[in-house]
Biotite code that builds the C-alpha atoms (Angstrom):
import biotite.structure as struc

atoms = struc.array([
    struc.Atom([-29.662, -10.621, -66.009], chain_id="A", res_id=1, res_name="MET", atom_name="CA", element="C"),
    struc.Atom([-28.281, -14.322, -66.552], chain_id="A", res_id=2, res_name="PHE", atom_name="CA", element="C"),
    struc.Atom([-26.887, -13.203, -70.138], chain_id="A", res_id=3, res_name="GLU", atom_name="CA", element="C"),
    struc.Atom([-25.146, -10.064, -68.407], chain_id="A", res_id=4, res_name="ILE", atom_name="CA", element="C"),
    struc.Atom([-23.849, -12.768, -65.865], chain_id="A", res_id=5, res_name="LEU", atom_name="CA", element="C"),
    struc.Atom([-23.140, -15.153, -68.095], chain_id="A", res_id=6, res_name="THR", atom_name="CA", element="C"),
    struc.Atom([-21.859, -12.832, -70.672], chain_id="A", res_id=7, res_name="GLY", atom_name="CA", element="C"),
    struc.Atom([-19.382, -11.373, -67.889], chain_id="A", res_id=8, res_name="LYS", atom_name="CA", element="C"),
    struc.Atom([-17.925, -15.002, -66.531], chain_id="A", res_id=9, res_name="TRP", atom_name="CA", element="C"),
    struc.Atom([-14.773, -14.012, -66.279], chain_id="A", res_id=10, res_name="TRP", atom_name="CA", element="C"),
    struc.Atom([-15.645, -11.091, -63.726], chain_id="A", res_id=11, res_name="VAL", atom_name="CA", element="C"),
    struc.Atom([-17.280, -13.850, -61.054], chain_id="A", res_id=12, res_name="VAL", atom_name="CA", element="C"),
    struc.Atom([-13.938, -15.915, -61.823], chain_id="A", res_id=13, res_name="ALA", atom_name="CA", element="C"),
    struc.Atom([-11.600, -13.373, -61.587], chain_id="A", res_id=14, res_name="LEU", atom_name="CA", element="C"),
    struc.Atom([-13.591, -12.038, -57.570], chain_id="A", res_id=15, res_name="ARG", atom_name="CA", element="C"),
    struc.Atom([-12.269, -16.223, -56.795], chain_id="A", res_id=16, res_name="GLY", atom_name="CA", element="C"),
    struc.Atom([-8.980, -15.959, -57.974], chain_id="A", res_id=17, res_name="VAL", atom_name="CA", element="C"),
    struc.Atom([-8.441, -12.437, -55.923], chain_id="A", res_id=18, res_name="LEU", atom_name="CA", element="C"),
    struc.Atom([-10.074, -14.678, -52.781], chain_id="A", res_id=19, res_name="ALA", atom_name="CA", element="C"),
    struc.Atom([-7.641, -17.603, -53.464], chain_id="A", res_id=20, res_name="ILE", atom_name="CA", element="C"),
    struc.Atom([-4.375, -14.963, -53.686], chain_id="A", res_id=21, res_name="VAL", atom_name="CA", element="C"),
    struc.Atom([-5.826, -13.364, -50.682], chain_id="A", res_id=22, res_name="PHE", atom_name="CA", element="C"),
    struc.Atom([-6.319, -16.089, -48.779], chain_id="A", res_id=23, res_name="GLY", atom_name="CA", element="C"),
    struc.Atom([-3.469, -17.858, -49.627], chain_id="A", res_id=24, res_name="VAL", atom_name="CA", element="C"),
    struc.Atom([-1.163, -14.749, -48.591], chain_id="A", res_id=25, res_name="ILE", atom_name="CA", element="C"),
    struc.Atom([-2.986, -14.950, -45.065], chain_id="A", res_id=26, res_name="ALA", atom_name="CA", element="C"),
    struc.Atom([-2.159, -18.418, -44.354], chain_id="A", res_id=27, res_name="LEU", atom_name="CA", element="C"),
    struc.Atom([1.438, -18.313, -45.178], chain_id="A", res_id=28, res_name="VAL", atom_name="CA", element="C"),
    struc.Atom([2.522, -14.853, -43.261], chain_id="A", res_id=29, res_name="TYR", atom_name="CA", element="C"),
    struc.Atom([-0.538, -15.295, -40.464], chain_id="A", res_id=30, res_name="PRO", atom_name="CA", element="C"),
    struc.Atom([2.144, -13.144, -38.538], chain_id="A", res_id=31, res_name="GLY", atom_name="CA", element="C"),
    struc.Atom([1.426, -10.041, -40.031], chain_id="A", res_id=32, res_name="ALA", atom_name="CA", element="C"),
    struc.Atom([0.501, -6.941, -37.979], chain_id="A", res_id=33, res_name="THR", atom_name="CA", element="C"),
    struc.Atom([-3.281, -6.023, -37.456], chain_id="A", res_id=34, res_name="LEU", atom_name="CA", element="C"),
    struc.Atom([-2.342, -2.724, -39.575], chain_id="A", res_id=35, res_name="LEU", atom_name="CA", element="C"),
    struc.Atom([-1.293, -4.640, -42.324], chain_id="A", res_id=36, res_name="SER", atom_name="CA", element="C"),
    struc.Atom([-4.334, -6.923, -42.318], chain_id="A", res_id=37, res_name="LEU", atom_name="CA", element="C"),
    struc.Atom([-6.916, -3.802, -42.322], chain_id="A", res_id=38, res_name="ALA", atom_name="CA", element="C"),
    struc.Atom([-5.147, -2.260, -45.135], chain_id="A", res_id=39, res_name="LEU", atom_name="CA", element="C"),
    struc.Atom([-4.756, -5.707, -47.051], chain_id="A", res_id=40, res_name="VAL", atom_name="CA", element="C"),
    struc.Atom([-8.277, -6.984, -46.181], chain_id="A", res_id=41, res_name="PHE", atom_name="CA", element="C"),
    struc.Atom([-9.640, -3.518, -46.814], chain_id="A", res_id=42, res_name="GLY", atom_name="CA", element="C"),
    struc.Atom([-7.705, -3.603, -50.263], chain_id="A", res_id=43, res_name="ALA", atom_name="CA", element="C"),
    struc.Atom([-9.213, -6.961, -51.067], chain_id="A", res_id=44, res_name="TYR", atom_name="CA", element="C"),
    struc.Atom([-13.358, -6.003, -49.723], chain_id="A", res_id=45, res_name="ALA", atom_name="CA", element="C"),
    struc.Atom([-12.755, -2.804, -52.159], chain_id="A", res_id=46, res_name="LEU", atom_name="CA", element="C"),
    struc.Atom([-11.518, -4.647, -54.871], chain_id="A", res_id=47, res_name="LEU", atom_name="CA", element="C"),
    struc.Atom([-14.598, -7.616, -54.525], chain_id="A", res_id=48, res_name="ASP", atom_name="CA", element="C"),
    struc.Atom([-17.031, -4.887, -53.784], chain_id="A", res_id=49, res_name="GLY", atom_name="CA", element="C"),
    struc.Atom([-16.099, -2.900, -57.622], chain_id="A", res_id=50, res_name="VAL", atom_name="CA", element="C"),
    struc.Atom([-16.050, -6.407, -59.440], chain_id="A", res_id=51, res_name="PHE", atom_name="CA", element="C"),
    struc.Atom([-19.486, -7.179, -58.074], chain_id="A", res_id=52, res_name="ALA", atom_name="CA", element="C"),
    struc.Atom([-20.990, -3.977, -58.914], chain_id="A", res_id=53, res_name="ILE", atom_name="CA", element="C"),
    struc.Atom([-19.010, -4.294, -62.035], chain_id="A", res_id=54, res_name="PHE", atom_name="CA", element="C"),
    struc.Atom([-20.892, -7.719, -62.707], chain_id="A", res_id=55, res_name="ALA", atom_name="CA", element="C"),
    struc.Atom([-24.430, -5.894, -62.715], chain_id="A", res_id=56, res_name="ALA", atom_name="CA", element="C"),
    struc.Atom([-23.573, -3.282, -64.527], chain_id="A", res_id=57, res_name="PHE", atom_name="CA", element="C"),
    struc.Atom([-25.584, -2.430, -67.461], chain_id="A", res_id=58, res_name="GLY", atom_name="CA", element="C"),
    struc.Atom([-28.982, -4.069, -66.049], chain_id="A", res_id=59, res_name="TYR", atom_name="CA", element="C"),
    struc.Atom([-31.691, -2.716, -64.959], chain_id="A", res_id=60, res_name="GLY", atom_name="CA", element="C"),
    struc.Atom([-33.852, -5.589, -63.474], chain_id="A", res_id=61, res_name="GLY", atom_name="CA", element="C"),
    struc.Atom([-34.260, -6.329, -60.129], chain_id="A", res_id=62, res_name="ARG", atom_name="CA", element="C"),
    struc.Atom([-31.936, -9.018, -59.454], chain_id="A", res_id=63, res_name="ASP", atom_name="CA", element="C"),
    struc.Atom([-28.615, -7.137, -60.038], chain_id="A", res_id=64, res_name="ALA", atom_name="CA", element="C"),
    struc.Atom([-29.591, -5.036, -56.972], chain_id="A", res_id=65, res_name="VAL", atom_name="CA", element="C"),
    struc.Atom([-28.203, -7.903, -54.491], chain_id="A", res_id=66, res_name="TRP", atom_name="CA", element="C"),
    struc.Atom([-24.835, -7.670, -56.864], chain_id="A", res_id=67, res_name="TYR", atom_name="CA", element="C"),
    struc.Atom([-25.162, -3.517, -56.295], chain_id="A", res_id=68, res_name="VAL", atom_name="CA", element="C"),
    struc.Atom([-25.664, -3.943, -52.385], chain_id="A", res_id=69, res_name="LEU", atom_name="CA", element="C"),
    struc.Atom([-23.103, -6.709, -52.171], chain_id="A", res_id=70, res_name="GLU", atom_name="CA", element="C"),
    struc.Atom([-20.620, -4.195, -54.212], chain_id="A", res_id=71, res_name="GLY", atom_name="CA", element="C"),
    struc.Atom([-21.421, -1.123, -52.079], chain_id="A", res_id=72, res_name="LEU", atom_name="CA", element="C"),
    struc.Atom([-21.024, -2.904, -48.401], chain_id="A", res_id=73, res_name="LEU", atom_name="CA", element="C"),
    struc.Atom([-17.514, -4.184, -49.801], chain_id="A", res_id=74, res_name="GLY", atom_name="CA", element="C"),
    struc.Atom([-16.360, -0.608, -50.883], chain_id="A", res_id=75, res_name="VAL", atom_name="CA", element="C"),
    struc.Atom([-17.791, 0.971, -48.068], chain_id="A", res_id=76, res_name="ALA", atom_name="CA", element="C"),
    struc.Atom([-15.835, -1.966, -45.965], chain_id="A", res_id=77, res_name="VAL", atom_name="CA", element="C"),
    struc.Atom([-13.055, -1.274, -47.967], chain_id="A", res_id=78, res_name="GLY", atom_name="CA", element="C"),
    struc.Atom([-12.571, 2.459, -47.826], chain_id="A", res_id=79, res_name="VAL", atom_name="CA", element="C"),
    struc.Atom([-13.532, 2.314, -44.081], chain_id="A", res_id=80, res_name="ALA", atom_name="CA", element="C"),
    struc.Atom([-10.286, 0.589, -43.387], chain_id="A", res_id=81, res_name="THR", atom_name="CA", element="C"),
    struc.Atom([-8.169, 3.034, -45.166], chain_id="A", res_id=82, res_name="PHE", atom_name="CA", element="C"),
    struc.Atom([-9.527, 5.611, -43.389], chain_id="A", res_id=83, res_name="PHE", atom_name="CA", element="C"),
    struc.Atom([-9.047, 3.855, -39.808], chain_id="A", res_id=84, res_name="TYR", atom_name="CA", element="C"),
    struc.Atom([-6.340, 1.915, -39.858], chain_id="A", res_id=85, res_name="PRO", atom_name="CA", element="C"),
    struc.Atom([-5.702, 1.854, -36.239], chain_id="A", res_id=86, res_name="ASN", atom_name="CA", element="C"),
    struc.Atom([-8.593, 0.498, -35.512], chain_id="A", res_id=87, res_name="ILE", atom_name="CA", element="C"),
    struc.Atom([-8.761, -2.197, -32.496], chain_id="A", res_id=88, res_name="THR", atom_name="CA", element="C"),
    struc.Atom([-8.255, -5.892, -33.419], chain_id="A", res_id=89, res_name="ALA", atom_name="CA", element="C"),
    struc.Atom([-11.671, -6.447, -31.738], chain_id="A", res_id=90, res_name="GLN", atom_name="CA", element="C"),
    struc.Atom([-13.356, -3.528, -34.369], chain_id="A", res_id=91, res_name="ALA", atom_name="CA", element="C"),
    struc.Atom([-11.536, -5.502, -36.959], chain_id="A", res_id=92, res_name="LEU", atom_name="CA", element="C"),
    struc.Atom([-13.244, -8.839, -36.335], chain_id="A", res_id=93, res_name="VAL", atom_name="CA", element="C"),
    struc.Atom([-16.347, -7.383, -35.869], chain_id="A", res_id=94, res_name="TYR", atom_name="CA", element="C"),
    struc.Atom([-16.062, -5.442, -39.163], chain_id="A", res_id=95, res_name="LEU", atom_name="CA", element="C"),
    struc.Atom([-15.156, -8.535, -40.835], chain_id="A", res_id=96, res_name="VAL", atom_name="CA", element="C"),
    struc.Atom([-17.468, -11.051, -39.526], chain_id="A", res_id=97, res_name="GLY", atom_name="CA", element="C"),
    struc.Atom([-20.241, -8.508, -40.394], chain_id="A", res_id=98, res_name="PHE", atom_name="CA", element="C"),
    struc.Atom([-19.390, -7.840, -43.407], chain_id="A", res_id=99, res_name="TRP", atom_name="CA", element="C"),
    struc.Atom([-18.937, -11.273, -43.948], chain_id="A", res_id=100, res_name="ALA", atom_name="CA", element="C"),
    struc.Atom([-22.230, -12.353, -43.232], chain_id="A", res_id=101, res_name="ILE", atom_name="CA", element="C"),
    struc.Atom([-23.813, -9.924, -44.890], chain_id="A", res_id=102, res_name="MET", atom_name="CA", element="C"),
    struc.Atom([-22.087, -10.358, -47.946], chain_id="A", res_id=103, res_name="THR", atom_name="CA", element="C"),
    struc.Atom([-23.010, -14.511, -47.441], chain_id="A", res_id=104, res_name="GLY", atom_name="CA", element="C"),
    struc.Atom([-27.186, -12.861, -47.251], chain_id="A", res_id=105, res_name="ILE", atom_name="CA", element="C"),
    struc.Atom([-26.968, -11.194, -50.445], chain_id="A", res_id=106, res_name="PHE", atom_name="CA", element="C"),
    struc.Atom([-25.219, -14.043, -52.075], chain_id="A", res_id=107, res_name="GLU", atom_name="CA", element="C"),
    struc.Atom([-27.518, -16.581, -51.041], chain_id="A", res_id=108, res_name="ILE", atom_name="CA", element="C"),
    struc.Atom([-30.746, -14.564, -52.120], chain_id="A", res_id=109, res_name="VAL", atom_name="CA", element="C"),
    struc.Atom([-28.665, -13.783, -55.652], chain_id="A", res_id=110, res_name="ALA", atom_name="CA", element="C"),
    struc.Atom([-28.509, -17.725, -56.248], chain_id="A", res_id=111, res_name="GLY", atom_name="CA", element="C"),
    struc.Atom([-32.388, -18.163, -55.490], chain_id="A", res_id=112, res_name="PHE", atom_name="CA", element="C"),
    struc.Atom([-32.749, -15.772, -57.693], chain_id="A", res_id=113, res_name="GLU", atom_name="CA", element="C"),
    struc.Atom([-30.879, -16.954, -60.911], chain_id="A", res_id=114, res_name="LEU", atom_name="CA", element="C"),
    struc.Atom([-32.359, -18.778, -63.078], chain_id="A", res_id=115, res_name="PRO", atom_name="CA", element="C"),
    struc.Atom([-29.731, -21.103, -63.380], chain_id="A", res_id=116, res_name="ILE", atom_name="CA", element="C"),
    struc.Atom([-31.636, -23.868, -61.482], chain_id="A", res_id=117, res_name="SER", atom_name="CA", element="C"),
    struc.Atom([-31.137, -21.892, -58.388], chain_id="A", res_id=118, res_name="ARG", atom_name="CA", element="C"),
    struc.Atom([-27.508, -21.897, -58.656], chain_id="A", res_id=119, res_name="ASP", atom_name="CA", element="C"),
    struc.Atom([-26.374, -24.117, -55.348], chain_id="A", res_id=120, res_name="TRP", atom_name="CA", element="C"),
    struc.Atom([-22.515, -23.104, -55.813], chain_id="A", res_id=121, res_name="LEU", atom_name="CA", element="C"),
    struc.Atom([-23.400, -19.138, -55.361], chain_id="A", res_id=122, res_name="LEU", atom_name="CA", element="C"),
    struc.Atom([-25.837, -20.116, -52.293], chain_id="A", res_id=123, res_name="VAL", atom_name="CA", element="C"),
    struc.Atom([-23.084, -22.531, -50.913], chain_id="A", res_id=124, res_name="LEU", atom_name="CA", element="C"),
    struc.Atom([-20.465, -19.676, -51.562], chain_id="A", res_id=125, res_name="ALA", atom_name="CA", element="C"),
    struc.Atom([-22.909, -17.180, -49.608], chain_id="A", res_id=126, res_name="GLY", atom_name="CA", element="C"),
    struc.Atom([-23.123, -20.324, -46.967], chain_id="A", res_id=127, res_name="VAL", atom_name="CA", element="C"),
    struc.Atom([-19.637, -20.401, -46.292], chain_id="A", res_id=128, res_name="VAL", atom_name="CA", element="C"),
    struc.Atom([-19.664, -16.489, -45.780], chain_id="A", res_id=129, res_name="SER", atom_name="CA", element="C"),
    struc.Atom([-22.651, -16.263, -43.143], chain_id="A", res_id=130, res_name="VAL", atom_name="CA", element="C"),
    struc.Atom([-20.890, -19.509, -41.234], chain_id="A", res_id=131, res_name="VAL", atom_name="CA", element="C"),
    struc.Atom([-17.923, -17.339, -41.097], chain_id="A", res_id=132, res_name="PHE", atom_name="CA", element="C"),
    struc.Atom([-18.695, -14.337, -39.613], chain_id="A", res_id=133, res_name="GLY", atom_name="CA", element="C"),
    struc.Atom([-21.355, -16.115, -37.239], chain_id="A", res_id=134, res_name="VAL", atom_name="CA", element="C"),
    struc.Atom([-17.703, -18.125, -36.024], chain_id="A", res_id=135, res_name="LEU", atom_name="CA", element="C"),
    struc.Atom([-16.022, -14.837, -35.819], chain_id="A", res_id=136, res_name="VAL", atom_name="CA", element="C"),
    struc.Atom([-18.369, -13.241, -34.129], chain_id="A", res_id=137, res_name="PHE", atom_name="CA", element="C"),
    struc.Atom([-18.877, -15.766, -31.578], chain_id="A", res_id=138, res_name="PHE", atom_name="CA", element="C"),
    struc.Atom([-14.758, -15.824, -31.637], chain_id="A", res_id=139, res_name="ASN", atom_name="CA", element="C"),
    struc.Atom([-13.723, -12.748, -31.229], chain_id="A", res_id=140, res_name="PRO", atom_name="CA", element="C"),
    struc.Atom([-11.186, -12.868, -28.615], chain_id="A", res_id=141, res_name="GLY", atom_name="CA", element="C"),
    struc.Atom([-9.066, -15.393, -30.925], chain_id="A", res_id=142, res_name="THR", atom_name="CA", element="C"),
    struc.Atom([-6.134, -13.244, -31.253], chain_id="A", res_id=143, res_name="GLY", atom_name="CA", element="C"),
    struc.Atom([-5.144, -11.996, -34.606], chain_id="A", res_id=144, res_name="ALA", atom_name="CA", element="C"),
    struc.Atom([-2.785, -14.835, -35.963], chain_id="A", res_id=145, res_name="VAL", atom_name="CA", element="C"),
    struc.Atom([-6.234, -16.596, -35.088], chain_id="A", res_id=146, res_name="ALA", atom_name="CA", element="C"),
    struc.Atom([-8.352, -14.256, -37.612], chain_id="A", res_id=147, res_name="VAL", atom_name="CA", element="C"),
    struc.Atom([-5.524, -14.040, -40.030], chain_id="A", res_id=148, res_name="VAL", atom_name="CA", element="C"),
    struc.Atom([-6.276, -18.220, -40.534], chain_id="A", res_id=149, res_name="TRP", atom_name="CA", element="C"),
    struc.Atom([-9.861, -17.778, -40.282], chain_id="A", res_id=150, res_name="MET", atom_name="CA", element="C"),
    struc.Atom([-9.813, -15.359, -42.900], chain_id="A", res_id=151, res_name="ILE", atom_name="CA", element="C"),
    struc.Atom([-7.565, -17.406, -45.010], chain_id="A", res_id=152, res_name="GLY", atom_name="CA", element="C"),
    struc.Atom([-9.229, -20.539, -45.391], chain_id="A", res_id=153, res_name="ILE", atom_name="CA", element="C"),
    struc.Atom([-12.517, -18.448, -45.826], chain_id="A", res_id=154, res_name="TYR", atom_name="CA", element="C"),
    struc.Atom([-11.222, -16.658, -48.668], chain_id="A", res_id=155, res_name="ALA", atom_name="CA", element="C"),
    struc.Atom([-9.699, -19.725, -50.096], chain_id="A", res_id=156, res_name="VAL", atom_name="CA", element="C"),
    struc.Atom([-13.242, -21.218, -50.373], chain_id="A", res_id=157, res_name="LEU", atom_name="CA", element="C"),
    struc.Atom([-15.112, -18.279, -51.122], chain_id="A", res_id=158, res_name="PHE", atom_name="CA", element="C"),
    struc.Atom([-12.702, -17.968, -53.924], chain_id="A", res_id=159, res_name="GLY", atom_name="CA", element="C"),
    struc.Atom([-12.567, -21.632, -55.083], chain_id="A", res_id=160, res_name="ILE", atom_name="CA", element="C"),
    struc.Atom([-16.907, -21.753, -54.985], chain_id="A", res_id=161, res_name="THR", atom_name="CA", element="C"),
    struc.Atom([-16.632, -18.728, -57.301], chain_id="A", res_id=162, res_name="MET", atom_name="CA", element="C"),
    struc.Atom([-13.867, -19.596, -59.469], chain_id="A", res_id=163, res_name="LEU", atom_name="CA", element="C"),
    struc.Atom([-16.063, -22.618, -60.610], chain_id="A", res_id=164, res_name="VAL", atom_name="CA", element="C"),
    struc.Atom([-19.246, -20.317, -60.628], chain_id="A", res_id=165, res_name="PHE", atom_name="CA", element="C"),
    struc.Atom([-17.466, -18.443, -63.047], chain_id="A", res_id=166, res_name="GLY", atom_name="CA", element="C"),
    struc.Atom([-15.861, -21.450, -64.730], chain_id="A", res_id=167, res_name="ILE", atom_name="CA", element="C"),
    struc.Atom([-19.194, -22.302, -65.070], chain_id="A", res_id=168, res_name="ARG", atom_name="CA", element="C"),
    struc.Atom([-20.880, -19.194, -66.636], chain_id="A", res_id=169, res_name="LEU", atom_name="CA", element="C"),
    struc.Atom([-18.342, -19.700, -69.168], chain_id="A", res_id=170, res_name="ARG", atom_name="CA", element="C"),
    struc.Atom([-19.707, -22.656, -70.375], chain_id="A", res_id=171, res_name="GLY", atom_name="CA", element="C"),
    struc.Atom([-23.095, -21.500, -69.967], chain_id="A", res_id=172, res_name="LEU", atom_name="CA", element="C"),
    struc.Atom([-22.235, -17.980, -71.839], chain_id="A", res_id=173, res_name="HIS", atom_name="CA", element="C"),
    struc.Atom([-19.949, -20.517, -74.731], chain_id="A", res_id=174, res_name="ASN", atom_name="CA", element="C"),
    struc.Atom([-23.630, -22.497, -74.792], chain_id="A", res_id=175, res_name="ALA", atom_name="CA", element="C"),
    struc.Atom([-25.534, -19.525, -75.348], chain_id="A", res_id=176, res_name="LEU", atom_name="CA", element="C"),
    struc.Atom([-23.397, -17.491, -77.646], chain_id="A", res_id=177, res_name="VAL", atom_name="CA", element="C"),
    struc.Atom([-23.353, -19.296, -81.207], chain_id="A", res_id=178, res_name="PRO", atom_name="CA", element="C"),
    struc.Atom([-19.570, -19.265, -82.167], chain_id="A", res_id=179, res_name="GLN", atom_name="CA", element="C"),
    struc.Atom([-18.141, -17.759, -85.357], chain_id="A", res_id=180, res_name="ALA", atom_name="CA", element="C"),
    struc.Atom([-16.874, -20.197, -88.102], chain_id="A", res_id=181, res_name="SER", atom_name="CA", element="C"),
])
């Protein structure tokens, strides 16, 4: 899994960039309607899930299962938001909270499973996800704008950690693969 992950460092970095872009959009346009938020979040969760599955593709080891589970969860949440775009604000808040907690757990476990000295960046991204999810569950009535800001801040923090992790994987990949002269 380590060789596959370092070889696909750009997928991890792209996940980070997508999260940062999504977070900035959420922070710049906090007054967006709940329907728009649901659709944008659904697109983000779907793309993030697809990229997580792609990162694990081609590897049959047990370590890949965490990325596959994380990806399947993202795809399922993304698709659900497209089929039910008129869900209530509270339901969306709980859906986002559940997704963040589960994604965070999968990232924490994957961080401990990787042979990169138990990579702290992936674990940190997972902790950020879990903390965000718990905050969402304990503050469901904060209103759509507050939730947008929480999602935006979470996405930017998550994106930065994943982007740095992807860059770190690139360096590890370059160190492992002999360069052609």
